N, C-alpha and C positions, 0 to 999 in steps of 0.2 A: 295533872287533870285542870287545864285552863288555867293555870298558875294560881290555883286557890289553894292556900294552904290548911291545915287542919283548924285553926283558930278562926279564919275568917268562914269556914263551913259552918262550925259552932255558932256563930253570931248569925249568920243567915238563918239557920234552924230556929233559933231562938225569936228573931223577928217574925218567921212564920208561923210560929207557935202563938206569939201575941196576937197577931194579925187574925187568923182564923180560928183559934181556939184548939182543943183537944176533941172536940167531938167533930170538927169541919174535916181534920185532917186526913182520916181514913176515908171518908167519901172522896177527897179531891184525889188522893191516890187511885184510888178504885177507878175514877173517871179518866185520869190521867194514862193508866195503863190500857183503859179499853181504847183512848184514842191512839195510842202506840200500836196496839194490836191492829186496829183496823187501817192504819197507815201501813202497816208492814203487809197486811193481806192485801191491800190496794196494789203495791207495788209488784207482789208477786204474782197475781193474777193476771193471764195475757188479756189484751184489750179484745172486748166481744161487743161488736155493735149491736144496740139495741133496735131490735126489728120493730119493734111497735113505733118508735121515733121515726125510722126511715120510711116506713110507708105512710103516714101524716105528714112528712116532709114533701115526699113525692106528690102526694095528691094536690098539696097547697101551691 
């Protein structure tokens, strides 16, 4: 896993805990999960042209 061992991973997690605190970490993980879901959704959906923007571009 990217050349990171168990000891390095523990040190990184402790630093994150010290920086953000215990109350902020669940909120950060939820927002990270939501961002990953949106990214996957964006990659899986086919590209659909926005008809509203196309109409305004043709008039201008």
